[in-house]
N, C-alpha and C positions, 0 to 999 in steps of 0.2 A: 467548485473543486477547491480544496484546501491543500496546503503544503504541510506535511507533518515532518517535524525534525525530531528524531529519536537520538538520545545520547545516553551513554552509560558512563558514569564517573568512576566506576570501578575498573572496567577493562579497556575503556576508550572506544567501544563500538559506537559508530555513528552512521546514521542514514537519513536522507531527506528524500521523502516520496510524495508524489501528488496522488491524492485519494478523492474519490467522489466522481461526479460527472462534470464535464468541462463547462457546461452551460446549464444554469439552474432552471432555465425555461425549456431545456431540451427534454423530450419524451421519446420513449421507445415506441416505434411503430414498425409495421411490416416493411415499409418502404424506406425507413430512416437507416440506411446502411452506415452512416457515420456516427451514430450514437456510441458513446463511450462511457463506461463506468468502471473506475478503477478501485479495486478493493485490495485490503491488506491480507497477505498470506505469510506464513513462516516456512522456511526451508530448514527442516531438522538436520539434514546431511551437513549443510554449510553453516548452520546456526545464525541465519541472518533473515531479515524481513525481505519480502519481495511484493512489489505491487503488479497487478495484472488487470487489463481490461477484460472483465468477465464476458462481454458480448463479442469479443474478437473471435472470429470462426476458427482461428488456428489455436486458441487457448484450450488446453486439455488438463488444466490444473497440475501442471508439471513445472519444476524449476527450470528456467531457461538456460541456466549454466550447467546443471548436472543431471537434469531429466528426472529427479526424484519427486515423488508425490508432494504437493504442497498442502498445507493445513490452512484453512481460511480462519481469519480472526474475526470475531463478531465485531461488526462495524460500529455497534452502539457502546461497546466497552473498549477504551483504549488500553493497549497493553501497559502493564506497570513493571514487568520483569524483562531484563535484557535477554534477547534470544541467544546470546553467546555465553554469558556467565550466569545468568538467572538472578542477578542482583537488581536493585532498584533502577529503574529507567526514568529519565527525564524526557517529557514530550512537550514540544512547543508546536502550536498550530498557527499558520498565518495564511493570508490570501496570497495568490500568485502575484508577481511583480505588476502584471498589466492591470490588476484590479486595485492595487494599492495607490495609484495616482488619483 
């Protein structure tokens, strides 16, 4: 799992989201109920990024705050435009704190 820090110098939008799986050795099986894989989505209603565990049984591709349909962002291509103002977005990627020691 990596921490993605998105910042827009134009409008001030900022978001830090964990994306990926929590353990690189973790694999999805029928009996592995705690497997989590966080992916990046955009909520067009609120103009913000949202992360969600796609294997959560309650996840229905809806924004948790307004219930609108989320749009998944291709995980192989980092977003380059701010979801709020559509200007250039600065993205920094780092490891979670427990992995940095």
